[in-house]
N, C-alpha and C positions, 0 to 999 in steps of 0.2 A: 421509600421505594415507590409508592403509588404516584408521587409527584413526578418522578422521573419517567414512569410509564405514561403519564399524561403528556409529558413533554414529547416523548417518542410518538404518541398517537397524533398530537397536533402537527408534529414535523412530517409524519407520514401523509396526513391530509393535505398539508401545504405542498408537499412534493408532488402529490397526484395532480395538483393544478397545473404543474409544469412538467407533466410526464412526457410531453413531446420533446423536451430538452434531453431527458434521459434516453429516449428512443433514438434521437439524433446522434447522441454521443456513442451509443452502442453500434449504430450503423457506421459511424465514422471509424470505429475500431475495426470493423470488418475490412474496410478499405486499407487500414493501416496494416492488417495482417497480410492482405494481398500485396501491398507495397514491400513488406519485409520478405515475403515469399519470392517475389520477383528479384529482389536484390540478391538473396542467397542463391537463387537458381543461377543467376549470372555468375556469381562468385564461384560456385562449385564448377560451373562449366569452364570458366577461365583457368581455375587452379588445376583442373584435370584430376581432382581427387574425389574419392568416393565418400570420405568422411573427414571431418575436421574436429579435433579434440574429442573424438568419440561420437560425434554427431553426424548423422547422414542428413541429406537435404530434408527428408520428410520428418525426421525427429526434431530438427531445429525449427521447422515450421510449426510442429506440434507445440514446441516450447513457447513460441510467440502467441499461439492461439490460447494456451493456458494462461500466459502472462496477462493478456488483455481481459480475460474472464475473471481470474483471481484478483487482478489489480482493481477491478471495478469495486470489489468488496473491501479490500484492505487499504485503498488509497484514502488518506485523510488530509490531503493538502489544503482543501477548501476550508476545513475546520481551523487549521493553523492560521490561514489568512484572515478568517473571521475574528479570531482571538486578537491577533495583532491589530486589526482595524478597530476593535472595541477599545483597546488601550489607547490607540492613537487619537480616536475621536471623543473619548470620554464616555462612551456607551457602557463601559465596564461599571460605572458608578451605579447604574440601576440594578445590576446584578448583586452588588455588594450589600444592598439593603433588603434583598429578598431571601426568604428562608430556603435557599437552594444552593447546593455546592456548584460553583461556577463551572469547573471542569467536568463535573458529573452531568451538568445540564448539556454541555456540548457533546459529551460522550453518548448520552441518550439520543440526542438529535442525529449524530453521525450514524449510529447503529440503525436507526429507523430509515434514514435515507439510503444507506448502503444495502439494506435488505431489499428495498424497492429497486434500486439500480441493478442488483444482482439478479433479481427475478426477471426484469425486462431484458437484461443482457442474455440470460440463458434462453429465453424464448426466441430471441432474434438469432442466436448462434445455433439453435437446434437444426435449422436447415443446412448450415455449414457442416455440422457433424454428419448429418444424413448423407450429404453429397461426398464428403471427403473421408469418411470413417475408415475405408480400406487402406488409405495411405497414412493415417495418423499412427504415431508410434507411442505406445505406453509400456512402461516396465514397472508394474505395480506389484508389490508384495502384499497380498490380500490382508494379512493380519495387521499391516500398518495402517490400513484404512480406518481401523478402530480409533486410532489416535489423530486422524486427519482433522476432524472438527476442532480438536484442541489446538493443533498446529495453526489452523487458519485463524482461530480466535486470538491466539497469542500474537500472530503476525499482525492482526488488525490493531491490537492494543499497543504493540511495539511501534507501529507506524504512527498511531495517534499520539503517543508520548513523544516521539521524535519531533513531530510537527508542533506539538504544544511547547516543548522545550525551546525550539527555535523561535516560535512566535512570542514567547515571553521576553525575548531580548528587546522587544518594542518598549519595555519599561526604561531601557537604558540608551536606546538609539532613537533619534527623532524620526527617521524615515528608513524603513527596511523593506519597502515594497520591491525594490529592484533586487534585493538579496534573496527574495523568495524564488525568483526565476533562476538565479544561480544555484540556490539550494536544491531546486527540483532537478536541475541538470546533474549535479554532483550525486544526488541521492539515486537517480535512475541508473547512473553508471555503477555506483558501489553496490546497489541492491540486485543487479542483474537485469535491470529493465532495458538495457541497451543490447546486451548479448549474454549468453550463458557464461557465468563466471569461470567455470571449470575448463574453458578453452584457453585461459590465461596460464602462464607458467606457475608451477606449484609453489614457488617461493612467494609470488604475489598473492596467490589464493590463500596461502597460509596467513598472510597479514590480514586479508579480508575476513578470515574466520574469527579474528579477534575483535572485529567491529560488529555493530548491531545490524547493519544494513542488509547483508545477504540473507538474514533470517526473516526478512519481511517478504521478499519476492522469490529469490533463487531457491531457497530451502523448500518452501511449499510446492514449487513447481517440480523440483528434482525428484520429489517423492513419487510423483505421478509419471513424469516424463522419462527420466533416466534410471530411476531405481536406486535406492541407497540401502546400506546394511542396517541392521537393527541398532548397532552401536552408534552409527551416524545419526539415526533418527533420535535417539535419546540424548545424544550430545547436542543436537540442534534444539531440542525442546528445552534442555537445561540452559543453553545459551540464551534462548528467548526469555526465559524466566529471570535469569541473572540480569540481563540488560533492562528488563522491565523494572526491576527493583532499583537499579542504578539510575535510570532515567527518572523514576518517581522521586528519588532523593534529590536529584538535580533540579527538578521542577519545584519541589518544596523550597529549596534554597533560593532559586530565582524569584519565586513568588514572594517569599518573606522579605527579601531585599528590595524587590521591585515595587511592592505595594507601598513601601515607605516613601518612594520617590514619586508615586503616582499622584498627580494633581487633580485629575478628573475634569479638566477644562476643555480638552480637545484642542485641535489646531485647525 
């Protein structure tokens, strides 16, 4: 455990060197929220409706605000890209001879960076909350907040495993860089990163409930934004746990077969 804490410490120190990058990303997210707010303001005005799918203009703006803040912590896309790049370039070889679990190494690194990103993002978004708090819409069941750290942690692990599983296909495909962009687009749509999933027809939402993606983004946000029942909360947590187990098994299988094909020479 101490070696992974050391990895996290070094990663934190390295990240602090490039803290301007984190600050710039957080500021960019503020402008993205403004852009989304402007789009939905026009959409509501043109549609002449007070609510869409149960969302008012201010509740859907709150959704996007929460999405960018929570997404800062749970997004593990960069880790997936790094793993795929290690396999492609042969850098993976140096990890195989070290007394450290490869995926545990990247998990420690990701947690360290995400905590720093989340801290900076919260500091930057505090003025936004201070200015707009009267218009923000939250429907929180207080007792559910006890489980919220667990929900966020499981969402992060789920996102991490999804990205790892995808990145391990680099064992079998020569070049997957372009697929990462396609994967990010599909993932954002299926997870609720484009719009709240419950504005979709119930039949489609029912299919999404069987997939892991909505439990990464939409589920944690809906607890704060729209409010869910206790049964839905525990169903979501159970779904997160089940998919974490399934993805872990898939990763073990991909790793076992992939490492047999790995040449370690790079390209």
